[in-house]
GUFI-221182 format. One record per residue (C-alpha): y, z, x. Coordinates in steps of 0.5 Angstrom, whole numbers, plus 500, padded with zeros to 3 digits. Layout:
# residues N
YZX
...
END
This chain:
# residues 460
359814301
366815305
372817301
376812305
373807309
373807317
376800316
382802312
383808317
383804323
388799320
393804316
392811319
398809324
402814328
409815326
414820323
411826319
417826315
419833315
426831314
429824314
432822318
427825323
429829329
429824334
435821330
439827331
445826336
449831341
456829337
454834332
455841334
457848332
464846328
459841324
454847322
460852321
463847316
456846312
455853312
462854309
461849304
454852302
458859301
464856297
459853292
461846294
454843296
449844290
447850287
447857290
439856291
435861295
435860302
429859307
428862313
425859320
424864326
422861332
418866337
417862343
413866347
405865349
401869354
397863356
398856356
394851351
393845354
394840348
400844346
407840344
411846342
417849345
414855348
415860354
409862358
409870360
406876360
412880360
412883354
419886355
422879354
421880346
425886346
431882349
430876345
430880338
437882340
439875341
436873334
440879331
446876334
445869331
443873324
450877324
454870325
450867319
452873315
459872317
460865315
455866309
456873307
451879306
445878301
444871301
437870297
431868301
425865297
421863304
420865311
416863316
415866323
413860328
412859335
410860340
406866338
410870333
404876334
406876342
411881339
409888338
408892331
414896332
418889334
416886328
418892324
425891327
425884326
424884319
428890318
434886321
433880316
432884310
439888312
442881312
438877307
435879300
428877300
426875292
420877289
414872289
417868295
412865300
413869307
408867312
407868319
403864325
397868328
393867334
387870333
386872340
393877339
391881333
386885330
385888323
390893324
395888326
394884320
395891316
402891319
403884317
401886310
406892310
412888312
411883306
408877309
403874304
401868308
397867314
396861319
390862324
390857330
383855331
383848333
376847334
370852335
366849340
366853346
366847351
372844347
375851348
374851355
377844356
384846352
384853355
384857349
377861348
376864342
369866339
368864332
366871330
373873331
376868327
371870321
372877322
380876321
380872315
375877312
380882313
386878311
382877304
381885304
388886305
390882299
394876303
395871298
393865302
390864309
391857313
386855319
389849323
384844326
385839331
381832332
381828338
381834343
377833350
370833350
370833342
365828339
364826332
357831332
361837335
366836330
361836324
359843327
366846327
367843320
361846317
363853320
370852317
367850310
363857311
369861313
373857307
380858308
385857302
388852306
386847312
391843316
387838320
392834325
390829330
391830337
396825341
396825348
403824351
402827358
409824360
413828355
409834355
407837361
401842359
397836357
397833364
391838365
387834360
383829363
384822360
377820361
375827357
378824350
374821345
375814344
378810338
372809334
370816335
376819333
376815327
369817325
372824326
377823321
373820316
367825317
372830316
375827310
368827307
366834309
372837306
372833300
365835299
366842300
371842294
378842298
384838295
387833299
394835299
397829303
399828311
393833314
393838309
388841304
387846299
382850295
383848287
386854285
391855291
398855290
399848294
394845290
396847283
403845285
400838287
397837280
404839277
408835281
412840284
410839291
416839296
416838304
420841309
420842317
413847316
410841312
408841304
411847300
411850293
418852294
424848292
427843297
433847299
437850305
433852311
437857316
433856323
433862328
431862335
430857341
429850339
429851331
431846326
434847320
438844314
444846310
447841305
447834307
446836315
440837320
441841326
437844332
438850336
438849344
432848347
432853353
433860353
439860358
443855353
441859347
443866350
449863353
452861347
451867343
454871349
460867347
460869340
458861338
452858334
447855339
447849335
446843340
445837336
444835329
446829324
450829318
447825313
450818310
449816303
444811305
440817309
441821302
438815298
432814303
431821303
430822296
425815296
421818302
420825299
418822292
413818295
411824300
411829295
409826288
406819290
411815286
418813285
421811278
427806280
431808274
431815277
434813283
439808280
441814275
442819281
445814286
448809281
445803285
440798283
434800287
430793286
437790289
438795295
430795297
429788296
426787303
422794303
419792296
417785299
413789305
410793300
406787297
401787303
400795302
399793294
394787296
390793300
390797294
394803297
400802292
401799285
408796284
411795277
417793274
419800273
417803280
412804286
405808285
401811291
394810289
388815290
386811296
394810298
395817298
391818305
396813308
402815305
406816311
405809312
408807305
414812307
415808313
417802310
423805307
425808314
431804316
432807323
424805324
425798321
431797326
427799332
421795330
426789329
430790336
423791339
421784336
427781338
427783346
420781346
422774344
428774349
END
């Protein structure tokens, strides 16, 4: 028997924000700039914004040696390795600017190197990067220090260097083991290579190994993806991220190389998701939420059981929600009640730093309404429930009055068995946890306003 019926998946597995932030990045405005970001840094440094909790760091390494056709990330395709050394110099300038405003030695409990391909950098460049970061920040023992790894760019020796540098979590981009699918998306990597690297990671003592998968890619079928899932179950990574491919060639140029007629039709895509949920659950994985699975003894699964899940721009985390300093081209960070994003092009990024300026080009300062709704959305996304009294006391509001319209909208989800409404709160059901994004979307004021405008324009 399926964990979730295809009928429910078809109706409620809708596209929408992943809520790694609220408001979401598409709501950022260019009116928010460097001066606003500096003010947020000063408020943190002076202690006026919350407690001086440890920082998270995100470092974006945009370079890739070859193009993956499905990719929607900000990247630069190049085989010129010398570009990494130049980029490292500008990352250093950006870090120095942060130290000037925050002071040296700010504690860090979470670091994520993303891309692009972080392992585009040589071992020596990675050593220089980590030495530079440690010279400006204080990495606390027991933190989460992770790096995204393209299996085609590393061997056992490179993994040993990553362990030496203090990384304790790895994320391997796999997507699919089927050779025909790999050819169709221009990313060929034999399964044997991934198995060998994951085995080496375990021997090197990495605390957690994640594997990324994507369903809905060209030439995939439910049967072919079943074979990939069987191999992944044999591989048995600590965590699995299972993403749906969104074909948006008008927005992401690399996707124009994918032939639309090769994409699985809607029914096949739903079948892949349904069978994936069954296969991974049967294999003993815990569904964390929003595409993420983990083995029961992984820290993420433990955090879910204990009600300690948090969510940031990298997805679910065991680290407490706090300030995130984002470094590099296009990276997005959070400081206090603000979100900000760096310049998306290398030219803009370099130009700003050459002038001694932060490369922040857009962002948003959260309103009180944003902050209240963020607390509700994150409670739903991370804990699966909201207690009215906790929101009332934290924000001095009447939840039922403030969110009367939203509670009315949730009645349909309750009728479908996805949530339970009571006098004291909202509880996401076990079935509803698979559609928690749809529950959270009810409280997204911007999204609801967009829908209202769309309906109104249709009437006109």
